[in-house]
KOLTI-54542 format. One record per residue: residue in one letter; y, z, x of N, C-alpha, C, O in turn; chain. Coordinates in steps of 0.2 Angstrom, whole numbers. Layout:
N
ATOM   residu   n.north    n.up   n.east   ca.north   ca.up   ca.east   c.north    c.up   c.east   o.north    o.up   o.east   chaine
ATOM        A         Y       Z        X          Y       Z         X         Y       Z        X         Y       Z        X        A
...
This chain:
293
ATOM   residu   n.north    n.up   n.east   ca.north   ca.up   ca.east   c.north    c.up   c.east   o.north    o.up   o.east   chaine
ATOM        X       266    -423     -347        265    -430      -350       263    -430     -357       258    -426     -359        A
ATOM        X       266    -434     -362        264    -434      -369       258    -438     -370       256    -441     -365        A
ATOM        X       255    -437     -376        249    -441      -377       250    -448     -377       246    -452     -375        A
ATOM        X       256    -450     -380        258    -457      -380       259    -460     -373       257    -466     -371        A
ATOM        X       262    -456     -369        263    -458      -362       256    -459     -358       255    -464     -354        A
ATOM        X       252    -454     -360        245    -455      -357       241    -461     -359       238    -464     -355        A
ATOM        X       242    -463     -365        239    -469      -368       241    -475     -365       238    -480     -363        A
ATOM        X       248    -475     -364        251    -481      -361       249    -482     -354       248    -487     -351        A
ATOM        X       248    -476     -350        246    -476      -343       239    -479     -343       237    -483     -339        A
ATOM        X       235    -476     -347        228    -479      -348       227    -486     -349       223    -490     -346        A
ATOM        X       232    -488     -353        232    -496      -355       234    -500     -349       231    -505     -348        A
ATOM        X       239    -497     -345        241    -501      -339       236    -501     -334       235    -506     -330        A
ATOM        X       233    -496     -332        228    -495      -326       221    -496     -328       217    -497     -323        A
ATOM        X       219    -496     -334        212    -496      -336       208    -502     -336       202    -502     -336        A
ATOM        X       212    -508     -335        208    -514      -334       207    -518     -341       209    -515     -346        A
ATOM        X       204    -524     -341        203    -528      -347       199    -524     -352       200    -524     -358        A
ATOM        X       193    -521     -350        189    -517      -355       193    -512     -359       192    -512     -365        A
ATOM        X       197    -508     -355        201    -503      -359       206    -506     -364       207    -504     -369        A
ATOM        X       209    -512     -362        214    -515      -366       210    -518     -372       213    -518     -378        A
ATOM        X       204    -521     -371        200    -524      -377       199    -518     -382       199    -519     -388        A
ATOM        X       197    -512     -379        195    -507      -383       202    -504     -387       201    -503     -393        A
ATOM        X       207    -504     -384        214    -502      -387       215    -507     -393       217    -505     -398        A
ATOM        X       214    -514     -391        216    -519      -397       211    -518     -403       213    -519     -408        A
ATOM        X       204    -517     -401        200    -516      -407       201    -510     -411       201    -510     -417        A
ATOM        X       203    -505     -407        205    -498      -411       211    -499     -415       211    -497     -421        A
ATOM        X       216    -502     -412        223    -503      -415       222    -508     -421       225    -506     -427        A
ATOM        X       219    -513     -421        218    -518      -426       214    -515     -432       216    -516     -438        A
ATOM        X       209    -511     -430        205    -507      -435       209    -502     -439       209    -502     -445        A
ATOM        X       213    -498     -436        217    -493      -439       223    -496     -443       224    -494     -449        A
ATOM        X       226    -501     -440        231    -505      -444       229    -508     -451       232    -507     -456        A
ATOM        X       223    -512     -450        220    -515      -456       218    -510     -461       219    -511     -467        A
ATOM        X       215    -505     -459        213    -499      -464       218    -496     -467       218    -495     -473        A
ATOM        X       224    -495     -464        230    -492      -467       233    -497     -472       235    -495     -478        A
ATOM        X       235    -503     -469        238    -508      -473       235    -509     -480       237    -509     -485        A
ATOM        X       228    -511     -479        224    -513      -485       222    -507     -489       221    -508     -495        A
ATOM        X       222    -501     -487        221    -495      -491       227    -495     -496       227    -493     -502        A
ATOM        X       233    -496     -493        239    -496      -497       240    -502     -502       242    -501     -508        A
ATOM        X       237    -507     -500        237    -513      -504       233    -512     -510       234    -515     -516        A
ATOM        X       227    -509     -509        222    -508      -514       225    -504     -520       222    -504     -526        A
ATOM        X       231    -500     -519        234    -496      -524       237    -501     -530       237    -499     -535        A
ATOM        X       238    -507     -527        241    -512      -532       236    -518     -534       236    -520     -539        A
ATOM        X       232    -520     -529        227    -525      -531       220    -522     -528       218    -523     -522        A
ATOM        X       216    -518     -532        210    -515      -530       205    -520     -527       200    -517     -523        A
ATOM        X       205    -526     -529        199    -531      -527       200    -533     -520       196    -536     -517        A
ATOM        X       206    -532     -517        207    -535      -510       203    -532     -505       202    -526     -505        A
ATOM        X       201    -536     -500        197    -533      -494       199    -537     -488       197    -543     -488        A
ATOM        X       201    -534     -483        204    -538      -477       198    -541     -473       199    -546     -470        A
ATOM        X       192    -538     -474        187    -541      -470       185    -548     -471       184    -552     -467        A
ATOM        X       186    -550     -478        185    -557      -479       190    -562     -476       189    -568     -475        A
ATOM        X       196    -559     -474        201    -564      -470       199    -564     -463       202    -569     -459        A
ATOM        X       196    -559     -460        195    -559      -453       188    -560     -451       186    -562     -445        A
ATOM        X       183    -559     -455        176    -560      -454       174    -567     -453       177    -572     -456        A
ATOM        X       168    -569     -450        166    -575      -449       160    -577     -454       155    -573     -455        A
ATOM        X       161    -582     -458        157    -583      -464       151    -588     -461       152    -592     -456        A
ATOM        X       145    -586     -463        139    -590      -461       140    -598     -464       136    -602     -462        A
ATOM        X       144    -599     -469        145    -605      -471       151    -609     -467       157    -607     -468        A
ATOM        X       149    -614     -463        154    -617      -459       160    -620     -462       165    -620     -459        A
ATOM        X       159    -622     -468        165    -624      -472       171    -620     -473       176    -622     -473        A
ATOM        X       169    -613     -473        174    -608      -473       179    -608     -467       185    -605     -467        A
ATOM        X       177    -611     -461        181    -612      -456       187    -616     -457       192    -616     -453        A
ATOM        X       187    -620     -462        192    -625      -464       198    -621     -466       204    -623     -465        A
ATOM        X       197    -615     -470        203    -611      -472       204    -605     -468       209    -602     -469        A
ATOM        X       200    -603     -464        201    -598      -459       198    -599     -452       194    -596     -450        A
ATOM        X       201    -604     -449        198    -606      -442       199    -600     -437       195    -600     -432        A
ATOM        X       204    -596     -438        205    -590      -433       198    -585     -433       198    -582     -428        A
ATOM        X       194    -586     -439        189    -581      -439       184    -582     -434       180    -577     -433        A
ATOM        X       183    -588     -430        179    -589      -425       180    -584     -419       175    -583     -415        A
ATOM        X       186    -581     -419        188    -576      -414       189    -570     -417       187    -565     -414        A
ATOM        X       193    -570     -422        195    -563      -425       189    -558     -427       190    -552     -427        A
ATOM        X       183    -561     -429        178    -557      -431       176    -552     -425       173    -547     -427        A
ATOM        X       177    -554     -419        175    -550      -413       180    -545     -412       179    -541     -407        A
ATOM        X       185    -544     -415        190    -539      -414       190    -534     -420       195    -530     -421        A
ATOM        X       186    -535     -425        186    -531      -431       179    -528     -432       174    -531     -430        A
ATOM        X       179    -522     -436        172    -519      -437       172    -517     -444       177    -516     -448        A
ATOM        X       165    -516     -447        164    -514      -454       165    -507     -455       165    -505     -461        A
ATOM        X       166    -503     -450        167    -496      -451       168    -492     -445       167    -495     -439        A
ATOM        X       170    -486     -445        171    -482      -439       165    -481     -435       166    -481     -429        A
ATOM        X       159    -480     -437        154    -479      -433       152    -485     -430       151    -485     -424        A
ATOM        X       152    -491     -433        151    -498      -430       156    -499     -424       154    -501     -419        A
ATOM        X       162    -497     -425        168    -498      -420       166    -493     -414       167    -496     -409        A
ATOM        X       165    -487     -415        164    -482      -410       158    -484     -405       159    -484     -399        A
ATOM        X       153    -486     -409        147    -488      -405       148    -494     -400       146    -494     -395        A
ATOM        X       151    -499     -403        153    -505      -400       158    -504     -394       157    -506     -388        A
ATOM        X       163    -499     -395        168    -498      -390       165    -494     -384       167    -495     -378        A
ATOM        X       160    -489     -386        157    -486      -380       153    -490     -376       153    -490     -370        A
ATOM        X       149    -495     -379        145    -500      -376       150    -504     -372       148    -506     -366        A
ATOM        X       155    -507     -374        160    -511      -371       163    -507     -365       163    -510     -359        A
ATOM        X       164    -501     -365        167    -497      -360       162    -497     -354       164    -498     -348        A
ATOM        X       155    -496     -355        151    -495      -350       149    -502     -347       148    -503     -341        A
ATOM        X       147    -507     -351        146    -513      -348       151    -517     -345       151    -521     -340        A
ATOM        X       158    -515     -347        163    -518      -344       164    -515     -337       166    -519     -332        A
ATOM        X       162    -509     -336        163    -506      -329       157    -509     -325       158    -510     -319        A
ATOM        X       151    -510     -327        146    -514      -324       148    -521     -322       147    -523     -316        A
ATOM        X       151    -524     -326        153    -531      -325       158    -532     -320       158    -536     -315        A
ATOM        X       163    -528     -320        169    -528      -315       167    -525     -308       171    -525     -304        A
ATOM        X       161    -522     -308        158    -521      -301       158    -527     -297       158    -527     -291        A
ATOM        X       156    -532     -300        155    -539      -297       160    -544     -298       160    -549     -294        A
ATOM        X       163    -544     -304        167    -549      -306       174    -547     -308       176    -541     -308        A
ATOM        X       179    -552     -309        186    -550      -310       188    -548     -317       184    -549     -321        A
ATOM        X       193    -545     -318        196    -543      -324       197    -550     -329       195    -550     -335        A
ATOM        X       199    -555     -326        200    -561      -329       194    -564     -332       193    -567     -337        A
ATOM        X       189    -564     -328        182    -566      -329       179    -562     -335       176    -565     -339        A
ATOM        X       181    -556     -335        178    -551      -341       181    -554     -347       178    -554     -352        A
ATOM        X       188    -555     -347        191    -557      -353       189    -564     -356       188    -565     -362        A
ATOM        X       188    -568     -351        186    -575      -353       179    -575     -356       177    -578     -360        A
ATOM        X       174    -571     -353        168    -570      -355       167    -567     -362       164    -569     -366        A
ATOM        X       172    -562     -363        172    -559      -370       174    -564     -375       171    -565     -381        A
ATOM        X       179    -568     -374        182    -573      -379       177    -579     -380       175    -580     -386        A
ATOM        X       175    -582     -374        171    -588      -375       164    -586     -378       161    -590     -382        A
ATOM        X       161    -580     -376        155    -578      -379       155    -577     -386       151    -578     -390        A
ATOM        X       161    -574     -389        162    -573      -396       162    -580     -400       159    -580     -405        A
ATOM        X       165    -584     -397        166    -591      -400       159    -594     -400       156    -597     -405        A
ATOM        X       155    -594     -394        148    -597      -394       144    -593     -399       140    -597     -402        A
ATOM        X       144    -587     -399        139    -583      -404       141    -584     -411       137    -585     -415        A
ATOM        X       147    -585     -412        149    -587      -419       147    -594     -421       144    -594     -427        A
ATOM        X       147    -599     -417        144    -605      -419       137    -605     -420       134    -608     -424        A
ATOM        X       133    -601     -415        126    -601      -416       124    -597     -422       119    -599     -425        A
ATOM        X       128    -592     -424        127    -589      -430       127    -594     -436       123    -593     -441        A
ATOM        X       133    -598     -436        134    -603      -442       128    -608     -442       125    -610     -447        A
ATOM        X       126    -610     -436        121    -615      -435       114    -612     -438       110    -616     -441        A
ATOM        X       113    -606     -436        107    -603      -438       106    -603     -446       101    -604     -449        A
ATOM        X       112    -601     -449        112    -601      -457       112    -608     -460       111    -608     -466        A
ATOM        X       113    -613     -456        114    -619      -458       107    -623     -458       105    -627     -462        A
ATOM        X       103    -621     -453         97    -625      -452        90    -621     -452        85    -624     -453        A
ATOM        X        90    -614     -451         84    -610      -452        82    -610     -459        86    -608     -463        A
ATOM        X        76    -612     -461         74    -613      -468        75    -606     -472        77    -606     -478        A
ATOM        X        73    -600     -469         74    -594      -472        81    -592     -474        82    -587     -478        A
ATOM        X        86    -595     -470         93    -593      -471        97    -598     -475       103    -597     -476        A
ATOM        X        95    -604     -475         99    -610      -479       101    -608     -486        97    -605     -490        A
ATOM        X       107    -609     -487        110    -607      -494       112    -600     -494       115    -598     -499        A
ATOM        X       111    -596     -489        113    -589      -489       120    -588     -486       121    -591     -480        A
ATOM        X       125    -585     -489        131    -584      -486       133    -577     -485       133    -573     -490        A
ATOM        X       134    -575     -479        136    -568      -477       142    -568     -473       143    -574     -470        A
ATOM        X       145    -563     -472        151    -562      -467       149    -558     -461       145    -553     -462        A
ATOM        X       152    -559     -456        150    -555      -450       156    -553     -446       161    -557     -445        A
ATOM        X       156    -547     -444        162    -544      -440       158    -540     -434       153    -537     -435        A
ATOM        X       162    -539     -429        159    -535      -423       159    -538     -417       159    -544     -416        A
ATOM        X       160    -534     -411        160    -537      -405       154    -537     -401       153    -538     -395        A
ATOM        X       148    -535     -405        142    -535      -402       140    -541     -398       137    -540     -392        A
ATOM        X       141    -547     -401        139    -553      -397       142    -554     -390       139    -555     -385        A
ATOM        X       149    -552     -390        152    -553      -384       150    -547     -379       150    -549     -373        A
ATOM        X       149    -542     -382        147    -536      -377       140    -538     -374       139    -536     -368        A
ATOM        X       135    -541     -378        129    -543      -375       130    -548     -370       126    -548     -365        A
ATOM        X       135    -552     -371        136    -558      -366       138    -554     -359       136    -556     -354        A
ATOM        X       142    -549     -360        145    -546      -354       139    -542     -350       138    -542     -344        A
ATOM        X       135    -539     -354        129    -535      -351       124    -540     -348       122    -539     -342        A
ATOM        X       122    -546     -351        118    -550      -349       120    -554     -343       116    -557     -339        A
ATOM        X       127    -555     -343        130    -559      -337       129    -554     -331       127    -557     -325        A
ATOM        X       130    -548     -331        128    -543      -326       121    -543     -324       119    -542     -318        A
ATOM        X       117    -543     -329        110    -542      -328       107    -549     -324       103    -548     -320        A
ATOM        X       110    -554     -326        108    -561      -323       110    -561     -316       106    -563     -311        A
ATOM        X       115    -558     -314        118    -558      -307       115    -552     -303       113    -553     -297        A
ATOM        X       113    -546     -306        111    -541      -302       105    -537     -307       107    -531     -309        A
ATOM        X       100    -540     -308         95    -537      -312        92    -531     -310        90    -527     -314        A
ATOM        X        91    -529     -303         88    -524      -301        93    -518     -299        91    -513     -296        A
ATOM        X        99    -518     -302        104    -513      -301       101    -507     -304        99    -507     -310        A
ATOM        X       102    -501     -301        100    -495      -304       105    -492     -308       111    -491     -306        A
ATOM        X       103    -489     -314        108    -486      -318       105    -480     -321        99    -480     -322        A
ATOM        X       109    -475     -324        106    -469      -327       108    -469     -334       114    -469     -336        A
ATOM        X       103    -470     -338        103    -470      -346       105    -463     -348       101    -458     -347        A
ATOM        X       110    -462     -351        112    -455      -354       113    -450     -348       113    -444     -349        A
ATOM        X       114    -453     -342        115    -448      -336       109    -445     -334       109    -441     -329        A
ATOM        X       103    -447     -337         97    -443      -335        91    -448     -333        89    -447     -327        A
ATOM        X        90    -453     -337         84    -458      -335        87    -463     -331        91    -467     -332        A
ATOM        X        83    -464     -325         85    -469      -320        81    -475     -322        75    -475     -321        A
ATOM        X        85    -481     -323         81    -487      -325        85    -493     -321        90    -492     -318        A
ATOM        X        82    -498     -321         85    -504      -318        88    -508     -324        86    -508     -329        A
ATOM        X        93    -512     -322         97    -515      -327        93    -520     -331        94    -520     -337        A
ATOM        X        88    -523     -329         84    -528      -332        80    -524     -338        79    -527     -343        A
ATOM        X        78    -518     -336         74    -515      -341        78    -513     -347        76    -513     -353        A
ATOM        X        84    -511     -346         89    -509      -352        90    -516     -356        90    -516     -362        A
ATOM        X        91    -521     -353         92    -528      -356        86    -530     -360        87    -532     -366        A
ATOM        X        80    -529     -357         74    -531      -361        74    -527     -367        71    -529     -372        A
ATOM        X        75    -520     -367         75    -516      -372        79    -518     -378        77    -519     -384        A
ATOM        X        85    -521     -376         90    -523      -382        87    -530     -385        87    -531     -391        A
ATOM        X        85    -534     -380         82    -540      -383        76    -539     -387        75    -542     -393        A
ATOM        X        72    -534     -385         66    -533      -389        68    -530     -396        65    -532     -401        A
ATOM        X        73    -526     -397         75    -523      -403        78    -528     -407        76    -529     -413        A
ATOM        X        82    -533     -405         85    -538      -409        79    -543     -411        79    -545     -417        A
ATOM        X        74    -545     -407         69    -549      -409        65    -546     -415        62    -549     -419        A
ATOM        X        63    -539     -414         59    -536      -419        63    -536     -426        60    -536     -431        A
ATOM        X        69    -534     -425         73    -533      -432        76    -540     -435        79    -539     -440        A
ATOM        X        75    -545     -431         78    -551      -433        76    -553     -440        81    -555     -444        A
ATOM        X        70    -553     -442         68    -555      -449        69    -549     -454        68    -550     -460        A
ATOM        X        71    -543     -452         71    -538      -457        78    -537     -460        79    -537     -466        A
ATOM        X        83    -535     -456         90    -534      -459        95    -536     -454        94    -537     -448        A
ATOM        X       101    -538     -456        107    -540      -452       105    -545     -447       106    -545     -441        A
ATOM        X       101    -550     -451         99    -556      -447       105    -560     -443       104    -562     -437        A
ATOM        X       110    -560     -446        116    -564      -443       118    -560     -437       120    -563     -432        A
ATOM        X       118    -553     -437        121    -549      -432       116    -550     -426       118    -551     -420        A
ATOM        X       109    -550     -427        104    -551      -422       105    -558     -419       104    -559     -413        A
ATOM        X       106    -563     -423        107    -570      -420       113    -570     -415       113    -573     -410        A
ATOM        X       118    -567     -417        124    -566      -413       123    -563     -406       125    -565     -401        A
ATOM        X       119    -557     -407        117    -553      -401       113    -558     -396       115    -558     -390        A
ATOM        X       108    -561     -399        104    -566      -394       108    -571     -391       107    -573     -386        A
ATOM        X       113    -574     -396        117    -579      -393       122    -577     -388       123    -580     -383        A
ATOM        X       124    -571     -388        128    -568      -383       125    -567     -377       127    -568     -371        A
ATOM        X       118    -565     -377        114    -564      -371       113    -570     -368       113    -571     -362        A
ATOM        X       112    -576     -372        111    -582      -369       117    -585     -365       117    -588     -360        A
ATOM        X       123    -584     -369        129    -586      -365       130    -582     -359       132    -585     -354        A
ATOM        X       129    -576     -358        130    -572      -352       125    -575     -347       127    -575     -341        A
ATOM        X       119    -577     -348        114    -580      -344       117    -586     -341       117    -588     -335        A
ATOM        X       119    -591     -346        122    -597      -344       128    -597     -340       129    -600     -335        A
ATOM        X       132    -592     -342        139    -591      -338       138    -590     -331       141    -593     -326        A
ATOM        X       133    -585     -329        132    -583      -322       128    -589     -319       130    -590     -313        A
ATOM        X       124    -592     -322        120    -598      -318       125    -603     -317       125    -606     -311        A
ATOM        X       130    -605     -321        135    -610      -319       140    -607     -314       142    -611     -310        A
ATOM        X       142    -601     -314        146    -598      -310       143    -598     -303       147    -600     -298        A
ATOM        X       137    -597     -302        134    -597      -295       134    -604     -293       134    -605     -287        A
ATOM        X       134    -609     -297        134    -616      -295       141    -619     -294       143    -624     -292        A
ATOM        X       146    -614     -295        153    -616      -294       157    -617     -300       163    -619     -299        A
ATOM        X       155    -617     -306        158    -618      -312       160    -611     -316       155    -608     -318        A
ATOM        X       166    -610     -316        168    -603      -319       171    -605     -326       177    -607     -327        A
ATOM        X       167    -604     -331        169    -605      -338       175    -601     -340       179    -603     -344        A
ATOM        X       175    -595     -338        181    -591      -340       188    -593     -338       193    -591     -341        A
ATOM        X       188    -598     -333        194    -601      -331       198    -605     -337       204    -606     -337        A
ATOM        X       194    -607     -342        196    -610      -348       201    -605     -351       207    -607     -353        A
ATOM        X       199    -599     -352        203    -594      -356       209    -592     -351       215    -592     -354        A
ATOM        X       208    -591     -345        213    -590      -340       219    -595     -340       225    -593     -340        A
ATOM        X       217    -601     -340        222    -607      -340       226    -607     -346       232    -608     -346        A
ATOM        X       222    -606     -352        226    -606      -359       231    -600     -359       237    -601     -361        A
ATOM        X       229    -594     -357        234    -589      -357       239    -590     -352       245    -589     -354        A
ATOM        X       238    -593     -346        244    -594      -341       248    -599     -344       254    -599     -343        A
ATOM        X       246    -604     -348        250    -609      -351       254    -606     -356       260    -608     -356        A
ATOM        X       252    -602     -360        256    -599      -366       261    -595     -363       267    -595     -365        A
ATOM        X       259    -591     -358        264    -586      -355       270    -590     -351       275    -588     -352        A
ATOM        X       268    -595     -348        273    -599      -345       277    -603     -350       283    -604     -349        A
ATOM        X       274    -605     -356        278    -608      -361       283    -604     -364       289    -606     -366        A
ATOM        X       282    -597     -365        287    -593      -368       290    -588     -363       294    -584     -365        A
ATOM        X       289    -590     -357        293    -586      -352       300    -588     -352       302    -593     -351        A
ATOM        X       305    -583     -353        312    -584      -354       315    -584     -347       321    -587     -347        A
ATOM        X       313    -581     -342        316    -580      -336       313    -584     -331       310    -582     -326        A
ATOM        X       312    -591     -332        308    -595      -327       312    -596     -321       309    -596     -315        A
ATOM        X       319    -596     -321        323    -597      -315       329    -593     -317       332    -593     -322        A
ATOM        X       331    -590     -311        337    -586      -312       343    -589     -308       341    -592     -302        A
ATOM        X       349    -589     -310        354    -593      -306       355    -589     -300       354    -583     -299        A
ATOM        X       357    -593     -295        358    -591      -288       364    -586     -288       370    -588     -290        A
ATOM        X       363    -580     -285        369    -576      -285       370    -574     -277       366    -572     -274        A
ATOM        X       376    -576     -275        378    -575      -268       380    -568     -267       384    -565     -271        A
ATOM        X       377    -565     -262        378    -558      -260       382    -558     -253       380    -561     -248        A
ATOM        X       388    -555     -253        392    -554      -247       390    -547     -244       390    -542     -247        A
ATOM        X       388    -548     -237        386    -542      -233       391    -541     -228       393    -546     -224        A
ATOM        X       393    -535     -227        398    -533      -222       394    -531     -216       390    -526     -216        A
ATOM        X       394    -535     -211        390    -534      -205       392    -528     -201       388    -526     -197        A
ATOM        X       398    -525     -202        400    -520      -198       397    -513     -201       397    -508     -197        A
ATOM        X       394    -513     -207        391    -507      -210       384    -507     -208       381    -511     -207        A
ATOM        X       382    -501     -206        376    -499      -204       371    -500     -209       372    -500     -215        A
ATOM        X       365    -502     -208        359    -503      -213       355    -497     -214       349    -498     -216        A
ATOM        X       357    -491     -212        353    -485      -213       351    -484     -220       345    -482     -221        A
ATOM        X       355    -485     -225        354    -484      -232       348    -489     -234       343    -487     -237        A
ATOM        X       348    -495     -232        343    -500      -234       336    -498     -231       331    -498     -234        A
ATOM        X       337    -495     -224        330    -493      -221       327    -487     -225       321    -487     -225        A
ATOM        X       332    -483     -227        329    -477      -231       326    -479     -237       321    -476     -239        A
ATOM        X       328    -484     -240        325    -486      -246       318    -489     -245       313    -488     -249        A
ATOM        X       317    -493     -239        311    -495      -237       306    -490     -236       300    -490     -238        A
ATOM        X       308    -484     -233        304    -479      -231       301    -475     -238       296    -474     -238        A
ATOM        X       306    -475     -242        305    -471      -249       300    -475     -252       295    -473     -255        A
ATOM        X       300    -482     -252        296    -487      -256       289    -486     -253       284    -486     -257        A
ATOM        X       289    -486     -246        282    -485      -243       278    -479     -245       272    -479     -246        A
ATOM        X       282    -474     -245        279    -467      -246       277    -467     -254       271    -464     -255        A
ATOM        X       281    -470     -258        279    -470      -265       273    -474     -266       268    -472     -269        A
ATOM        X       272    -480     -263        266    -484      -263       260    -481     -260       255    -482     -263        A
ATOM        X       261    -477     -255        256    -474      -252       253    -468     -257       247    -468     -257        A
ATOM        X       257    -465     -260        255    -460      -265       252    -463     -271       247    -460     -273        A
ATOM        X       254    -469     -273        251    -473      -278       244    -475     -276       239    -474     -280        A
ATOM        X       243    -477     -270        237    -479      -268       232    -474     -267       226    -474     -269        A
ATOM        X       234    -468     -265        230    -462      -265       228    -460     -272       222    -458     -273        A
ATOM        X       232    -460     -277        230    -458      -284       225    -463     -286       220    -461     -290        A
ATOM        X       226    -470     -285        221    -475      -287       215    -474     -284       209    -475     -287        A
ATOM        X       215    -472     -278        208    -471      -274       205    -465     -278       199    -465     -278        A
ATOM        X       208    -460     -279        206    -454      -283       203    -456     -289       197    -453     -291        A
ATOM        X       206    -460     -293        204    -463      -300       197    -466     -299       192    -466     -302        A
ATOM        X       197    -471     -293        191    -475      -292       185    -470     -290       179    -472     -292        A
ATOM        X       186    -465     -287        181    -460      -285       179    -455     -290       173    -454     -291        A
ATOM        X       183    -452     -294        182    -447      -298       184    -448     -305       182    -444     -310        A
ATOM        X       187    -454     -307        189    -455      -314       196    -453     -315       199    -449     -312        A
ATOM        X       199    -455     -320        206    -454      -322       207    -446     -324       212    -444     -323        A
ATOM        X       202    -444     -327        202    -437      -329       203    -432     -324       205    -426     -325        A
ATOM        X       201    -434     -317        202    -429      -312       209    -428     -309       210    -424     -305        A
ATOM        X       213    -432     -312        220    -432      -310       224    -426     -312       222    -423     -318        A
ATOM        X       228    -423     -309        232    -417      -311       238    -420     -316       239    -426     -316        A
ATOM        X       241    -415     -319        246    -417      -324       252    -421     -320       255    -425     -322        A
ATOM        X       254    -418     -314        259    -421      -310       257    -428     -307       262    -432     -307        A
ATOM        X       251    -429     -306        249    -435      -303       249    -441     -309       251    -446     -308        A
ATOM        X       247    -439     -315        248    -443      -321       255    -445     -322       257    -451     -323        A
ATOM        X       259    -440     -322        266    -441      -323       269    -445     -318       273    -450     -319        A
ATOM        X       268    -444     -311        270    -448      -306       268    -456     -307       272    -460     -306        A
ATOM        X       262    -457     -309        259    -463      -309       262    -467     -315       263    -473     -315        A
ATOM        X       263    -463     -321        267    -466      -326       274    -469     -325       276    -474     -327        A
ATOM        X       278    -464     -321        284    -466      -319       285    -472     -314       289    -476     -315        A
ATOM        X       280    -472     -310        280    -477      -305       278    -484     -308       280    -489     -306        A
ATOM        X       274    -484     -314        272    -490      -317       278    -493     -322       277    -499     -324        A
ATOM        X       283    -490     -323        289    -492      -327       293    -498     -323       297    -500     -326        A
């Protein structure tokens, strides 16, 4: 199996967290390459200003997409890698209890919520009024995913760096403590977004327990767009003539083959669930990739 095939398979079976990581990586790489080439002709150009969220709410008038786009771009490779590692781990924790669609909805809605709180903070907090800064990064959305899980299962045991055994609420408290301490020092906007994300995660779970799933807003929008652009909504009826005299052995053999194939897929997926994707042999990866086509 080639590297490209391996990546495609990871994208197909990895879930929403892996797909979000892929999109964040892909957008970062494309933007860096494209704008590096553009700088050869216009040195002053910087793509960050087109995708970042400005603390000045008026700027939303000329780049309204930035209320979401900022959560899919990062200021550098280190910023990107740290956030994606965090997203990978908190995404796995979240989907232990909730669905993939809920993860996607939480990511997007919390990014929007954190973005507006960030703008409000720079609009009304005396120390920040009149200051205009730009923000990028998925940190606020990641904090929402973490705190949603913490709110639902605070006493869940986790191992930090595979060594230190802690409960989930203790890790969450550490993050909140760091943000509160550093809030007046540097990257104030980023820390505001982190705290806003944590608040959204808490609110999301409290409403979910009461029967209101905010993530369904995103799910419904996505379903509407997919249905809107779906080209094969209905296929014309095609009459099939069957010769009753012919035996159906061939059709039966297909069913048996399909059952065996599905059984093998299920066994491989179980192995992934228990030991991770890296535990698969090259043949198993190849089989799973071909079965997914």
